[in-house]
N, C-alpha and C positions, 0 to 999 in steps of 0.2 A: 729782870733785874731792876730797881729801880737808878734811874741818873744820880750822879755825884754833883754833889754842889760844893761851893767853896766853903771855906770854916775858918769862920772870925774869933774871936775872943779877945777878953781885955788881957793888958797885959802893964800892969802897974795905973791902971784904970784909964791906960791909952788903947783904942783897937789893934790888933794885929791882923793879918793875913796868916793864915797856916798852911800847910801843908796838907792834902788831905789823903794821904797815905800814911806818911811818918808823923805829923804833926807839928815839925821843928816852923818856925816862926821864918816866913817868907818876902814879905814886906810889914813896914810901919806905916799907920796912917798919914803921917805927913808924906808918903810917898803914894798913896794909895791913888790911883787914876777916880775919874767922874763919875764912870760904873761903877768900880768897887767901894768907892761910898756909899753909892746909894745901895750895894748890895748889902754894905754891912749895917746899914738905917732897915733892912728887909726891906725897901720899897723894892729892888728888883730881883733877880736869881741871876747868880753868874755860873758858867761849869765849873767841876773842880780844877785847885790851881795844885801844880806840885813842885817839889823842891828841885834841884838838876840831878840828885842824885836819883833822888826815885824815878824822874824821867827817863833818866840814861838807862836805869834797869827796866824799866817798862818796854824801852825803845829795844833794849836786847834781846826781852823773851818775845818780844814781837817777834825779829829778827828771826829768834831760835827757831819758834813756831813756824814759820812761813818758808822754812826751806825742805 
């Protein structure tokens, strides 16, 4: 399975960072870190990013399968 990477899209002409699972906007460009700015421009790759809701679901799923 290929590693997931962060998803960026334009929203009204401005870049946004999306949840890699449900595609909800999790960060606007004026709040990007230097690393996120580079990833948005395609200069580097960063790991998949998730909203709180999806992250919680994944943690719950992991806890459930580890029991």
